[in-house]
C-alpha positions as a Markdown table, in Angstrom:
| # | Residue | x | y | z |
|---|---|---|---|---|
| 1 | Met | 7.6 | 62.8 | 39.2 |
| 2 | Ser | 9.7 | 59.8 | 39.8 |
| 3 | Pro | 10.8 | 57.7 | 36.7 |
| 4 | Asn | 10.4 | 54.4 | 38.6 |
| 5 | Ile | 6.6 | 54.5 | 38.6 |
| 6 | Lys | 5.1 | 51.0 | 38.4 |
| 7 | Thr | 1.6 | 50.5 | 37.0 |
| 8 | Tyr | -0.3 | 47.7 | 38.6 |
| 9 | Ser | -2.8 | 45.7 | 36.7 |
| 10 | Arg | -5.8 | 43.9 | 38.1 |
| 11 | Leu | -4.7 | 40.7 | 36.4 |
| 12 | Pro | -0.9 | 40.3 | 36.8 |
| 13 | His | -0.9 | 36.8 | 35.4 |
| 14 | Val | -2.3 | 38.0 | 32.1 |
| 15 | Arg | 0.4 | 40.6 | 31.9 |
| 16 | Arg | 3.1 | 38.0 | 32.5 |
| 17 | Leu | 1.7 | 35.3 | 30.2 |
| 18 | Trp | 0.4 | 37.3 | 27.1 |
| 19 | Lys | 3.7 | 37.0 | 25.2 |
| 20 | Pro | 4.1 | 33.2 | 25.5 |
| 21 | Ala | 0.4 | 32.8 | 24.7 |
| 22 | Ala | 0.8 | 35.0 | 21.6 |
| 23 | Val | 3.9 | 33.1 | 20.5 |
| 24 | Thr | 2.2 | 29.7 | 21.0 |
| 25 | Gly | -1.0 | 30.8 | 19.3 |
| 26 | Val | 0.4 | 32.5 | 16.2 |
| 27 | Ser | 3.9 | 31.2 | 15.6 |
| 28 | Gly | 3.2 | 27.8 | 17.0 |
| 29 | Ala | 0.7 | 27.1 | 14.4 |
| 30 | Ala | 3.0 | 28.3 | 11.7 |
| 31 | Val | 5.8 | 26.1 | 13.0 |
| 32 | Val | 3.5 | 23.0 | 13.2 |
| 33 | Ile | 2.3 | 23.6 | 9.6 |
| 34 | Trp | 5.9 | 24.0 | 8.5 |
| 35 | Leu | 7.0 | 20.8 | 10.2 |
| 36 | Glu | 4.1 | 19.0 | 8.8 |
| 37 | Glu | 5.0 | 20.0 | 5.3 |
| 38 | Leu | 8.7 | 19.1 | 6.0 |
| 39 | Met | 7.6 | 15.6 | 7.1 |
| 40 | Ala | 5.4 | 15.1 | 4.1 |
| 41 | Phe | 8.3 | 16.1 | 1.8 |
| 42 | Gly | 10.6 | 13.7 | 3.7 |
| 43 | Ala | 8.1 | 10.9 | 3.2 |
| 44 | Glu | 7.9 | 11.5 | -0.5 |
| 45 | Ile | 11.7 | 11.6 | -0.8 |
| 46 | Leu | 12.0 | 8.4 | 1.2 |
| 47 | Ala | 9.4 | 6.7 | -1.1 |
| 48 | Leu | 11.4 | 7.8 | -4.1 |
| 49 | Ile | 14.6 | 6.5 | -2.6 |
| 50 | Phe | 13.2 | 3.1 | -1.5 |
| 51 | Leu | 11.2 | 2.4 | -4.7 |
| 52 | Pro | 14.3 | 1.3 | -6.8 |
| 53 | Ile | 15.7 | -0.5 | -3.8 |
| 54 | Met | 12.4 | -2.5 | -3.3 |
| 55 | Ala | 12.2 | -3.1 | -7.1 |
| 56 | Gly | 15.8 | -4.5 | -7.0 |
| 57 | Ala | 15.0 | -6.7 | -4.1 |
| 58 | Ile | 11.9 | -8.1 | -5.8 |
| 59 | Tyr | 13.9 | -8.7 | -9.0 |
| 60 | Leu | 16.6 | -10.6 | -7.2 |
| 61 | Leu | 14.1 | -12.7 | -5.3 |
| 62 | Asp | 12.4 | -13.4 | -8.7 |
| 63 | Ile | 15.8 | -14.6 | -10.1 |
| 64 | Phe | 16.6 | -16.7 | -7.1 |
| 65 | Phe | 13.2 | -18.4 | -6.6 |
| 66 | Phe | 12.4 | -19.0 | -10.2 |
| 67 | Lys | 15.9 | -19.9 | -11.4 |
| 68 | Ser | 14.8 | -23.6 | -11.6 |
| 69 | Arg | 12.2 | -22.7 | -14.2 |
| 70 | Met | 14.7 | -21.4 | -16.7 |
| 71 | Pro | 15.5 | -23.7 | -19.5 |
| 72 | Lys | 18.7 | -25.7 | -19.2 |
| 73 | His | 21.2 | -26.7 | -21.9 |
| 74 | Asp | 20.1 | -30.4 | -21.7 |
| 75 | Asp | 16.5 | -29.4 | -22.5 |
| 76 | Ser | 17.4 | -28.1 | -25.9 |
| 77 | Asn | 19.2 | -31.3 | -27.0 |
| 78 | Pro | 16.9 | -34.0 | -28.5 |
| 79 | Pro | 17.0 | -37.3 | -26.6 |
| 80 | Thr | 19.0 | -40.1 | -28.2 |
| 81 | Asp | 18.0 | -43.7 | -28.4 |
| 82 | Gln | 21.3 | -45.2 | -27.3 |
| 83 | Gly | 20.0 | -47.4 | -24.6 |
| 84 | Ala | 16.8 | -48.5 | -26.4 |
| 85 | Lys | 16.3 | -52.1 | -27.5 |
| 86 | Lys | 15.6 | -52.7 | -31.2 |
């Protein structure tokens, strides 16, 4: 018997494509789920990073826009009657 015997299948395409199909079907789903979890974790981390940044920006805008509403030194002094007629 010769050691170089080739067995022929009726469906040669199936024999050639079963490994990529198995990898895509089984491991592909695991990789997609893993990437989805990684993206969700990244979104949560980004939210935690940007939360203090956004709070700081809102605080600075509050200071700049409403600075005119803060009491001034002149508001605490009582008015004098220096120019009033008697």
